[in-house]
C-alpha positions as CSV (number, residue, x, y, z in Angstrom):
1,X,112.0,279.2,-77.8
2,X,109.1,279.7,-79.4
3,X,107.2,276.2,-80.1
4,X,106.5,277.9,-84.3
5,X,109.4,278.7,-86.0
6,X,110.0,280.1,-89.6
7,X,112.3,278.3,-91.8
8,X,114.6,281.4,-92.6
9,X,116.5,282.2,-95.8
10,X,119.3,281.1,-93.9
11,X,118.1,277.9,-92.8
12,X,117.0,277.5,-96.6
13,X,120.9,278.2,-97.6
14,X,122.2,275.8,-95.2
15,X,120.2,273.1,-96.6
16,X,121.3,274.2,-100.5
17,X,124.5,274.0,-99.2
18,X,124.5,270.9,-97.3
19,X,124.0,269.1,-100.6
20,X,127.1,269.9,-102.0
21,X,128.9,268.9,-98.8
22,X,130.0,265.3,-98.1
23,X,126.7,265.5,-95.1
24,X,124.5,265.8,-98.1
25,X,121.1,264.3,-98.1
26,X,121.1,260.7,-100.1
27,X,119.0,258.1,-101.0
28,X,120.3,254.9,-99.6
29,X,120.4,251.3,-100.8
30,X,118.8,248.5,-99.3
31,X,121.5,246.3,-97.9
32,X,122.5,243.0,-98.7
33,X,123.7,241.9,-95.8
34,X,121.5,240.7,-92.6
35,X,121.9,243.6,-89.2
36,X,123.9,241.5,-87.0
37,X,122.3,240.5,-83.6
38,X,124.6,241.3,-80.6
39,X,126.1,239.3,-78.5
40,X,125.0,235.6,-78.5
41,X,123.0,236.3,-75.4
42,X,121.3,239.5,-76.5
43,X,118.2,238.9,-76.9
44,X,114.3,241.0,-77.3
45,X,113.2,239.9,-74.5
46,X,116.6,241.1,-72.4
47,X,117.6,243.4,-74.5
48,X,116.6,246.2,-71.7
49,X,118.3,244.3,-68.7
50,X,121.1,246.9,-67.4
51,X,123.2,246.2,-63.6
52,X,121.7,246.9,-60.7
53,X,121.5,250.3,-59.4
54,X,124.4,252.0,-56.7
55,X,122.7,251.1,-53.0
56,X,123.0,253.2,-51.4
57,X,123.0,256.4,-53.6
58,X,126.3,258.5,-51.9
59,X,125.8,261.6,-50.8
60,X,127.1,264.8,-53.9
61,X,131.1,264.9,-53.3
62,X,131.2,261.5,-51.5
63,X,131.7,259.5,-54.6
64,X,133.6,256.1,-53.6
65,X,137.3,255.7,-53.9
66,X,138.4,254.7,-56.6
67,X,135.6,254.9,-58.7
68,X,134.6,255.9,-61.9
69,X,132.1,258.6,-60.5
70,X,135.6,259.6,-58.2
71,X,137.5,260.0,-61.1
72,X,134.9,262.0,-62.9
73,X,134.5,264.3,-59.7
74,X,138.6,265.0,-59.0
75,X,138.0,266.5,-62.8
76,X,135.6,269.3,-61.6
77,X,132.9,268.3,-63.9
78,X,130.7,265.7,-65.9
79,X,130.7,264.8,-70.0
80,X,127.8,264.2,-72.5
81,X,127.4,263.7,-75.2
82,X,124.3,264.9,-76.4
83,X,121.6,265.9,-79.3
84,X,121.4,269.5,-80.0
85,X,118.8,270.1,-82.9
86,X,115.5,267.4,-81.3
87,X,113.6,269.8,-80.1
88,X,111.8,268.9,-77.0
89,X,114.1,266.6,-76.2
90,X,117.9,268.3,-76.6
91,X,118.0,271.4,-78.0
92,X,119.2,275.3,-77.3
93,X,116.9,278.0,-76.5
94,X,116.9,281.5,-77.1
95,X,120.2,282.0,-74.9
96,X,121.7,279.4,-76.7
97,X,121.2,277.3,-73.2
98,X,120.8,273.3,-74.2
99,X,117.0,271.7,-73.4
100,X,115.0,268.9,-72.7
101,X,114.0,266.0,-71.4
102,X,117.5,264.3,-72.8
103,X,119.2,267.3,-70.7
104,X,117.4,266.7,-67.2
105,X,118.7,263.6,-67.4
106,X,121.9,264.5,-68.1
107,X,121.5,267.4,-65.1
108,X,120.4,265.1,-62.5
109,X,123.5,262.9,-62.6
110,X,125.5,265.2,-62.5
111,X,123.9,266.9,-59.5
112,X,123.9,263.4,-58.6
113,X,128.2,263.5,-58.3
114,X,128.9,267.7,-57.4
115,X,125.3,268.3,-55.7
116,X,125.0,270.9,-58.6
117,X,123.5,270.1,-61.9
118,X,125.7,272.7,-64.0
119,X,128.5,271.1,-63.5
120,X,128.5,269.3,-66.6
121,X,129.9,269.8,-70.0
122,X,127.6,268.8,-72.9
123,X,129.7,267.2,-76.6
124,X,127.5,267.7,-79.1
125,X,127.2,264.9,-81.9
126,X,125.4,264.0,-84.6
127,X,123.2,260.8,-84.2
128,X,125.9,258.8,-86.4
129,X,128.9,259.4,-83.7
130,X,126.8,259.0,-80.6
131,X,128.3,255.5,-80.0
132,X,131.8,255.8,-81.5
133,X,132.0,259.0,-78.8
134,X,131.0,256.4,-75.9
135,X,133.5,253.9,-77.0
136,X,136.3,255.9,-77.6
137,X,136.1,257.8,-74.2
138,X,135.2,260.9,-75.4
139,X,132.8,261.5,-73.4
140,X,131.3,259.5,-70.3
141,X,128.1,259.1,-71.0
142,X,125.5,259.6,-73.9
143,X,121.9,261.2,-73.4
144,X,121.1,261.5,-77.0
145,X,117.5,259.7,-77.1
146,X,119.4,256.1,-78.1
147,X,117.3,253.1,-78.8
148,X,119.0,249.8,-76.6
149,X,119.3,247.3,-79.3
150,X,121.8,244.3,-79.1
151,X,124.2,245.3,-81.9
152,X,124.5,248.5,-80.2
153,X,125.3,246.6,-77.0
154,X,128.6,245.0,-79.0
155,X,130.1,248.1,-77.9
156,X,128.7,250.3,-74.8
157,X,126.7,249.5,-71.6
158,X,123.2,250.9,-71.2
159,X,121.3,252.0,-68.4
160,X,118.0,251.1,-67.2
161,X,115.5,252.3,-69.8
162,X,114.4,255.9,-69.0
163,X,111.9,256.4,-71.6
164,X,109.9,254.1,-74.3
165,X,109.3,256.3,-77.4
166,X,108.4,254.4,-80.7
167,X,108.9,255.1,-84.6
168,X,106.1,257.1,-86.7
169,X,106.1,258.9,-89.9
170,X,105.7,262.9,-90.5
171,X,103.7,264.1,-93.1
172,X,102.5,267.7,-94.5
173,X,99.3,268.6,-93.3
174,X,96.8,267.2,-96.9
175,X,99.1,264.5,-97.7
176,X,96.9,260.9,-98.4
177,X,99.6,259.3,-96.4
178,X,98.7,256.9,-93.5
179,X,101.1,254.3,-92.4
180,X,104.8,252.9,-93.4
181,X,102.6,250.5,-96.3
182,X,101.3,253.9,-98.1
183,X,105.1,254.8,-98.3
184,X,105.5,252.4,-101.7
185,X,108.5,254.4,-103.9
186,X,108.1,257.2,-101.8
187,X,110.9,259.2,-100.5
188,X,111.4,258.8,-96.6
189,X,114.2,261.0,-94.5
190,X,115.9,259.8,-91.1
191,X,118.8,260.6,-89.6
192,X,122.2,258.9,-90.4
193,X,123.3,256.0,-87.1
194,X,119.7,256.0,-86.3
195,X,116.9,252.8,-85.8
196,X,114.7,255.0,-87.9
197,X,117.0,254.9,-91.1
198,X,117.6,250.8,-90.8
199,X,113.4,250.4,-90.1
200,X,113.4,252.7,-93.1
201,X,115.5,250.2,-95.5
202,X,114.3,247.0,-94.0
203,X,110.1,247.9,-95.1
204,X,108.4,245.7,-96.5
205,X,106.5,248.4,-98.5
206,X,109.9,249.7,-100.3
207,X,110.4,253.4,-99.6
208,X,113.2,255.3,-101.0
209,X,115.1,256.2,-97.8
210,X,117.6,259.2,-97.6
211,X,119.7,259.8,-95.2
212,X,121.0,262.9,-93.3
213,X,123.1,263.8,-90.8
214,X,120.0,265.5,-88.4
215,X,116.6,265.4,-87.8
216,X,116.5,268.8,-89.0
217,X,118.1,268.4,-92.0
218,X,115.1,265.9,-92.4
219,X,111.9,268.9,-91.6
220,X,113.4,270.8,-93.3
221,X,113.9,268.3,-97.0
222,X,109.8,268.1,-95.8
223,X,109.2,271.3,-96.1
224,X,110.8,271.9,-98.7
225,X,108.9,269.4,-100.9
226,X,112.3,267.5,-101.2
227,X,110.7,264.2,-99.3
228,X,107.0,262.7,-98.7
229,X,108.0,262.4,-95.3
230,X,110.0,262.1,-92.3
231,X,110.0,258.6,-90.0
232,X,112.0,258.6,-86.8
233,X,110.5,258.1,-83.2
234,X,107.7,260.2,-82.0
235,X,109.2,261.9,-79.5
236,X,111.6,263.6,-82.1
237,X,108.4,263.4,-84.4
238,X,106.7,266.1,-81.7
239,X,109.2,268.9,-81.7
240,X,109.0,269.1,-85.3
241,X,105.3,269.7,-85.0
242,X,106.0,271.9,-82.4
243,X,107.8,274.1,-84.7
244,X,106.1,273.9,-87.7
245,X,102.2,273.5,-87.4
246,X,101.4,272.8,-90.9
247,X,103.0,269.2,-90.2
248,X,101.4,265.8,-89.0
249,X,102.2,263.1,-87.2
250,X,100.5,259.8,-88.7
251,X,99.5,256.1,-87.8
252,X,100.3,253.8,-85.2
253,X,103.7,253.2,-83.8
254,X,105.6,250.5,-85.4
255,X,108.6,250.4,-83.7
256,X,110.1,250.5,-80.2
257,X,112.2,252.3,-79.3
258,X,114.0,252.3,-75.3
259,X,115.9,254.9,-74.6
260,X,118.9,254.4,-72.1
261,X,122.0,256.2,-70.7
262,X,125.2,254.5,-72.8
263,X,128.3,254.1,-70.5
264,X,131.8,252.9,-72.0
265,X,131.6,249.1,-71.3
266,X,135.4,250.1,-68.8
267,X,132.7,251.6,-66.4
268,X,130.4,249.6,-65.0
269,X,130.5,251.4,-61.5
270,X,128.9,254.0,-63.3
271,X,126.4,252.1,-65.0
272,X,125.0,251.2,-61.3
273,X,125.5,254.8,-60.3
274,X,123.3,255.8,-63.1
275,X,120.3,253.6,-62.2
276,X,120.7,254.9,-59.0
277,X,119.6,257.6,-60.3
278,X,117.3,256.9,-62.7
279,X,115.5,255.2,-60.4
280,X,115.4,258.1,-57.9
281,X,114.0,260.5,-60.5
282,X,110.8,258.1,-60.8
283,X,110.4,258.3,-57.1
284,X,110.6,261.9,-56.4
285,X,108.2,262.8,-59.0
286,X,110.9,264.6,-61.5
287,X,110.7,262.3,-64.1
288,X,107.2,263.1,-64.4
289,X,107.6,267.2,-64.4
290,X,110.8,266.2,-67.0
291,X,107.4,264.5,-69.0
292,X,104.6,267.6,-68.8
293,X,107.2,270.1,-69.7
294,X,108.8,268.9,-72.3
295,X,106.7,265.8,-73.7
296,X,102.9,267.0,-72.7
297,X,102.4,267.2,-76.3
298,X,102.8,263.7,-76.3
299,X,99.5,263.3,-74.3
300,X,99.3,262.8,-70.2
301,X,102.7,261.2,-68.9
302,X,102.7,257.7,-69.1
303,X,103.9,255.1,-66.4
304,X,107.7,255.6,-66.3
305,X,109.6,252.5,-68.0
306,X,109.6,249.6,-65.2
307,X,113.3,248.6,-65.0
308,X,115.2,245.7,-65.2
309,X,118.5,243.9,-64.1
310,X,120.5,241.4,-64.1
311,X,121.9,241.2,-61.0
């Protein structure tokens, strides 16, 4: 896929049609109640904590008897919930093959189970459907730019953090906006079900939040002049700039967005297995190689997140 893309008539039509559907962009009223802080034991100090990795990591095709991994191996494929419109993190290339930083994580987990990174079935989701998909068991796990927080930990388990992102702002070049404080009374887009939308709702500068089903819809609305800015994780904004160089990311990070793999609460053994795979990715250089391939626009590779385990 070329880094730069042009907004086609078909894409414009899709946005305009979306305004007639239930998933249409809409201004969001500020909530009148506080957001849940999650379980009593969850706090900003331990929200990143996960289960210790399985040791030793079993060889592919030799999963422990009776384990979640053995069940997946018997089925013949891993089911992973992903986004499919977050350029550089999880997107379809010209051959319609899913690619990106999160897709590399998913394929490495599949390779650890089967010895074959291709033994994975991807279930495309919108952001608001990620947690329900993991809770219901429709997917074995999620690799979908998903931020760990206490509210989400009430519903699913998380691996150790595999990437540290942060929320920033995207505007058209020439905009006077340079920070969240400049967005008072202006329309700012984020996707439903994202922590980014929650942050916009709570901003002291009182911007007008506009919710869409996908991040791509937000970029289209910015291109059409329907919103003044897009605000989401810097990883996703880097993908938008790569698609449309008429846009620019401004201001520093104003949140921490630790990404982790989400897993149904009934599978702690899979959490430990995934953590072992994530550790190995760092040790053998695959984490760095994936960053350089997909996220190099953000700068030189940072130090990978240091895992935190509770046992």
